[in-house]
N, C-alpha and C positions, 0 to 999 in steps of 0.2 A: 917896106922892108918889114920883113913878120920876124915877129920875135916867137921862141916857143909857145909865151907866153898867148900872143895872138893867134896860133893852132891850137891850144887845148881850150879859148874861149869859142872861136871859130865850130868847135865839134861839139861845147856845150851847146852851144845856143842850136845850131843842127840836130841835136838831137830835143832840145824842147820843141822848134816847128813837130819833127815827125812826130812825137809825141799829142803833141796837136792836132794833128791831123789827123791821128788815128780814132779820136778820142771825138774828131770832128766827121767822121765816117761814121762811128760807132752808134753817131747821135740819127743820121742821117739814115741810115740801115736799117733803123730800129733796134740795135744790139747792144747788148753789153758790152761796155769798153774796157779791157784788160789789160790795162798801158803799167808799167812798171812804175813804183816807185821814184817821185826823179829828189835826187843825192849831187848835192852841191860838191863839188868835189875839195879835196882839202888843199891849202896851198896851191889856187887856184892868181894868186895879187887880182890889181881892177884889170877891170873891163875897161882895152884899147879904145881913146877916142876913136877910130876908125873901126866901132864896130856899134857905136852906138842908137845910130839908129837901127842897124838889123833891131839889138835889145830891144827898143822904142816902137817898132813894132809888133815887134812877140809881147811886149807886155802889152798893145791894144788887144791882138785873138785873141790871146788868155783871157781882159777883160770879158772881149765877147763873148768863147766860151761861157764863160762862165757866168753873166749872164742868162744863156740859153741854158745852162745847168741848173740855175731859180728858176727858172718857168718852166721847166718841166717837170721838176719837186713839187711847186709851187702847181700847179695841174695835176698831180699826182695823190695831195695831201684835199684837194676839193672836189677831186673822187671820190676818195675812201672816206672824206665824210660824209657824202651824199651814200653810200649804201646802208640800209638799214643795219643795227647791230646786231649782232648775231645773241641769240639765247646761250646762258651758261647751261654747267647739267645743273638737274634738278629744283631750284625754283623759277618756278611758271616756264615750264617746260611741259607742253602738253603730256600727258598720261598716255601710252601706248594703248590700242584698243584692239584686240582679236573678235575674232568674227568665228567663229562657228559654223562649219559648213557643213559638218556631219549630220545638222540636226535637220 
């Protein structure tokens, strides 16, 4: 028997799964993920026992996505560290050189 709280939790877990899918699709496509912020609704009540397995599966998937994101961020940091330091304006900047071609 489903209660109103079960239905709210079902839709909430479905929404979470869709968000994770959106993030993974963006990762796989090399695009930016524009995923809305997740907000837990007030008054939703405790997670029903019959939805625990679904919630646990989502937790595992969330942790996998998090590890993947951390690896991508680490790779980006390593790439940025390999770039040569850019010189600022002023000190250490080579003087402009002009050649007078009219002479």
